[in-house]
C-alpha positions as CSV (number, residue, x, y, z in Angstrom):
1,X,23.4,36.1,-76.9
2,X,26.6,36.5,-74.9
3,X,26.7,36.5,-71.1
4,X,27.5,39.7,-69.2
5,X,30.9,38.3,-68.3
6,X,31.7,37.9,-72.0
7,X,30.7,41.4,-72.8
8,X,32.7,42.8,-69.9
9,X,35.7,40.9,-71.1
10,X,35.3,42.5,-74.5
11,X,34.9,46.0,-73.0
12,X,38.0,45.5,-70.8
13,X,40.0,44.5,-73.8
14,X,39.1,47.8,-75.4
15,X,39.5,49.8,-72.2
16,X,41.7,47.8,-69.8
17,X,41.1,48.8,-66.1
18,X,44.8,49.0,-65.5
19,X,44.9,52.1,-67.7
20,X,42.7,53.9,-65.2
21,X,44.1,56.5,-62.8
22,X,44.7,55.1,-59.2
23,X,41.9,57.3,-57.8
24,X,39.3,56.1,-60.4
25,X,36.5,53.7,-60.0
26,X,36.0,51.7,-63.2
27,X,34.5,48.3,-64.0
28,X,31.3,46.4,-63.2
29,X,29.1,48.3,-60.7
30,X,26.2,45.8,-60.6
31,X,25.0,42.9,-62.7
32,X,25.0,39.1,-62.8
33,X,28.0,37.8,-64.8
34,X,25.9,34.8,-66.0
35,X,23.0,37.0,-67.3
36,X,22.5,37.2,-71.0
37,X,23.1,40.5,-72.7
38,X,21.3,41.5,-76.0
39,X,21.1,45.3,-75.7
40,X,23.8,47.7,-74.5
41,X,23.1,51.4,-73.9
42,X,26.1,53.9,-73.8
43,X,25.8,57.1,-71.9
44,X,28.0,59.7,-70.2
45,X,26.4,59.8,-66.8
46,X,24.8,57.1,-64.6
47,X,21.8,59.2,-63.6
48,X,18.1,58.3,-63.3
49,X,17.1,59.7,-66.7
50,X,19.6,57.4,-68.4
51,X,18.5,54.5,-66.3
52,X,14.9,55.2,-67.3
53,X,15.9,55.3,-70.9
54,X,17.6,51.9,-70.5
55,X,14.5,50.5,-68.9
56,X,12.2,51.8,-71.7
57,X,14.5,50.5,-74.4
58,X,14.9,47.1,-72.8
59,X,18.7,47.3,-72.2
60,X,20.5,44.6,-70.4
61,X,23.7,46.6,-69.8
62,X,24.4,50.3,-69.4
63,X,28.0,51.5,-70.1
64,X,28.8,54.9,-68.7
65,X,31.8,57.1,-68.9
66,X,31.4,58.6,-65.4
67,X,31.4,56.4,-62.3
68,X,28.4,56.1,-60.1
69,X,30.4,55.8,-56.9
70,X,33.7,57.5,-57.5
71,X,34.5,57.9,-53.8
72,X,32.9,54.7,-52.6
73,X,29.9,54.4,-50.3
74,X,28.6,52.5,-47.3
75,X,25.0,52.3,-48.5
76,X,23.0,51.8,-51.7
77,X,19.7,52.5,-50.0
78,X,17.0,54.0,-52.3
79,X,16.8,57.0,-50.0
80,X,19.5,58.7,-52.1
81,X,19.5,59.4,-55.9
82,X,22.4,57.1,-56.4
83,X,20.8,54.4,-54.4
84,X,17.6,54.7,-56.5
85,X,19.7,54.2,-59.6
86,X,21.2,51.0,-58.2
87,X,17.7,49.7,-57.1
88,X,16.2,50.5,-60.5
89,X,19.0,48.7,-62.3
90,X,18.8,45.6,-60.1
91,X,15.0,45.4,-60.2
92,X,15.0,45.6,-64.0
93,X,17.9,43.1,-64.4
94,X,20.2,45.8,-66.0
95,X,24.0,45.8,-65.4
96,X,26.1,48.9,-65.1
97,X,29.7,49.1,-66.2
98,X,32.1,52.1,-66.1
99,X,34.9,53.0,-68.5
100,X,36.3,56.4,-67.3
101,X,40.0,57.3,-67.3
102,X,40.9,54.0,-68.9
103,X,38.8,55.2,-71.8
104,X,40.5,58.6,-71.7
105,X,43.9,56.9,-72.1
106,X,42.9,54.3,-74.7
107,X,43.8,54.4,-78.4
108,X,41.3,55.3,-79.7
109,X,39.7,57.0,-76.7
110,X,37.7,59.9,-75.5
111,X,39.9,62.6,-76.9
112,X,40.3,60.9,-80.2
113,X,36.5,61.0,-80.6
114,X,36.5,64.7,-79.5
115,X,39.2,65.5,-82.0
116,X,37.3,63.9,-84.8
117,X,34.1,65.7,-83.8
118,X,35.7,69.1,-84.1
119,X,37.4,68.4,-87.4
120,X,41.0,67.5,-86.4
121,X,43.4,64.8,-87.6
122,X,45.1,63.3,-84.6
123,X,48.9,63.2,-84.7
124,X,49.5,61.9,-81.1
125,X,48.7,62.2,-77.4
126,X,49.1,65.4,-75.5
127,X,50.5,63.6,-72.5
128,X,51.9,60.3,-73.7
129,X,51.6,57.1,-71.7
130,X,55.2,55.9,-71.1
131,X,54.1,52.3,-71.0
132,X,52.8,52.5,-74.7
133,X,55.7,51.6,-77.1
134,X,53.6,52.8,-80.0
135,X,53.2,56.3,-78.5
136,X,49.5,56.5,-79.1
137,X,47.9,56.2,-75.7
138,X,47.8,58.9,-73.1
139,X,45.9,61.9,-71.9
140,X,44.4,64.4,-74.4
141,X,45.4,64.5,-78.1
142,X,47.1,66.9,-80.5
143,X,45.7,67.3,-84.0
144,X,45.8,69.4,-87.1
145,X,43.1,71.1,-89.2
146,X,42.9,70.2,-92.9
147,X,43.2,74.0,-93.6
148,X,44.1,76.8,-91.3
149,X,41.1,79.0,-90.2
150,X,40.4,81.9,-87.9
151,X,39.7,81.3,-84.2
152,X,36.2,82.5,-84.7
153,X,35.6,80.0,-87.5
154,X,37.2,77.2,-85.5
155,X,35.0,78.0,-82.5
156,X,31.9,77.9,-84.7
157,X,33.1,74.5,-86.1
158,X,33.6,73.2,-82.5
159,X,30.1,74.3,-81.6
160,X,28.6,72.7,-84.7
161,X,30.5,69.4,-84.1
162,X,29.4,68.9,-80.5
163,X,25.9,68.2,-79.1
164,X,24.1,71.4,-78.1
165,X,24.2,72.5,-74.4
166,X,22.8,75.5,-72.6
167,X,26.2,77.0,-72.0
168,X,27.5,76.6,-75.5
169,X,31.2,77.3,-76.3
170,X,33.3,80.0,-74.6
171,X,36.4,81.3,-76.4
172,X,39.5,83.2,-75.2
173,X,41.7,84.8,-77.8
174,X,41.8,87.1,-80.8
175,X,38.9,85.9,-83.1
176,X,41.1,86.6,-86.2
177,X,44.0,84.6,-85.0
178,X,44.9,81.7,-87.4
179,X,44.4,78.3,-86.0
180,X,46.1,75.2,-87.4
181,X,47.4,72.9,-84.7
182,X,45.2,72.2,-81.8
183,X,45.3,70.2,-78.5
184,X,42.1,68.7,-77.1
185,X,41.1,67.0,-73.9
186,X,37.6,65.5,-73.3
187,X,36.3,66.6,-69.9
188,X,38.1,68.8,-67.4
189,X,41.5,69.7,-68.9
190,X,43.0,72.7,-67.0
191,X,45.5,70.4,-65.4
192,X,47.3,70.0,-68.8
193,X,48.1,73.7,-69.4
194,X,51.8,73.1,-69.0
195,X,51.7,70.3,-71.6
196,X,49.6,72.5,-73.9
197,X,52.2,75.2,-73.8
198,X,55.0,72.8,-74.4
199,X,53.2,71.3,-77.4
200,X,53.3,74.7,-79.2
201,X,49.6,74.5,-80.4
202,X,47.5,77.4,-81.5
203,X,44.4,76.5,-79.5
204,X,43.2,74.1,-76.8
205,X,39.7,72.6,-76.7
206,X,38.5,71.2,-73.4
207,X,35.9,71.7,-70.7
208,X,35.4,73.1,-67.2
209,X,38.0,75.9,-67.4
210,X,38.1,77.9,-64.2
211,X,38.8,81.6,-64.0
212,X,42.3,81.6,-62.5
213,X,43.8,78.7,-64.4
214,X,42.4,80.1,-67.7
215,X,43.5,83.7,-67.0
216,X,47.0,82.5,-66.0
217,X,47.2,80.3,-69.1
218,X,46.2,83.1,-71.4
219,X,48.9,85.4,-69.9
220,X,51.6,82.7,-70.0
221,X,51.3,81.9,-73.7
222,X,49.4,83.0,-76.8
223,X,47.2,79.8,-76.9
224,X,43.5,80.3,-77.7
225,X,41.1,78.5,-75.3
226,X,37.9,76.9,-76.5
227,X,35.8,75.8,-73.5
228,X,32.8,73.6,-74.1
229,X,30.5,71.7,-71.6
230,X,32.1,68.7,-69.9
231,X,29.2,66.4,-71.1
232,X,29.5,67.6,-74.7
233,X,33.2,67.0,-75.0
234,X,32.8,63.4,-73.8
235,X,29.6,62.5,-75.6
236,X,31.3,61.8,-79.0
237,X,33.2,58.9,-77.4
238,X,29.9,57.0,-76.9
239,X,29.5,56.3,-80.6
240,X,33.2,55.2,-80.8
241,X,32.7,52.8,-77.9
242,X,29.4,51.5,-79.3
243,X,31.0,50.8,-82.7
244,X,34.0,49.2,-81.1
245,X,31.8,46.8,-79.1
246,X,29.7,46.0,-82.1
247,X,32.9,45.1,-84.0
248,X,34.0,42.9,-81.2
249,X,30.5,41.2,-81.1
250,X,30.8,40.6,-84.8
251,X,34.1,38.8,-84.4
252,X,32.6,36.6,-81.7
253,X,29.4,36.0,-83.6
254,X,27.2,37.6,-80.9
255,X,23.8,38.9,-81.5
256,X,24.3,42.3,-79.7
257,X,22.5,45.6,-80.3
258,X,24.0,48.9,-79.1
259,X,22.5,52.4,-78.7
260,X,24.0,55.8,-77.8
261,X,21.9,57.8,-75.3
262,X,20.9,61.2,-76.6
263,X,19.6,62.3,-73.1
264,X,21.3,65.5,-72.3
265,X,22.7,65.1,-68.8
266,X,24.7,68.3,-68.7
267,X,23.7,69.9,-65.4
268,X,23.2,73.4,-66.9
269,X,19.8,73.7,-68.3
270,X,19.6,77.4,-69.3
271,X,21.6,80.4,-70.5
272,X,20.7,84.1,-70.1
273,X,22.9,86.3,-72.3
274,X,24.2,89.4,-70.6
275,X,24.0,92.7,-72.5
276,X,27.5,93.7,-73.4
277,X,28.6,97.2,-72.3
278,X,32.1,98.6,-73.0
């Protein structure tokens, strides 16, 4: 089996930390670089339910998309829920590694996986990384459908392609509008509305759309909005990352087992439909 340091090197070749945003917190959170790694669990959130799953499965390493300590801390005491996560991991000899915005910007990355999940063929990044001569890296992706379809049909396809959450998928736009060219961004994507308009797409699939930005975007341009749960739009990346690490392990001759967590860590747990009145 490889050492943790070997596996981290492979992960950082896939998702180099220098591709992360300056405000981000990526990389190894806890773990002994010399410890052997045989099982790697991939998850979106470093929460206790995921750590408990890692313990039950016998994982040696957990790779999450979201950081545990994005803004830093002065204590990892088990008196807080994040501290309990750290204590559980260390007691069980499990390492934690984070690939966040570096995975967003990678090729292929989080939005590539989202595009594939909702039935799109990627043609390029929504916000290109100027340091990438190939023009493939960057924030979000632009893709095309194999055949045009109505917004209603496309929204149903998005809902079917992503893991189920309590909030489901929200849609803004004429349900009969024809959709062919689509922008996507895994996670919170309302900061990219200007780029979406400039791209001339028919629809934008993302998460966490707030009232005012969504309202203003709908008024500014006839782009349909498809808003899914944050967790759901990033979950497809886990399988991509697991497959990529498995391929790297095969090249090195490592005995390494990977698993994608199916624990739903979206914070919303219920949905009460409101009777519609005109």
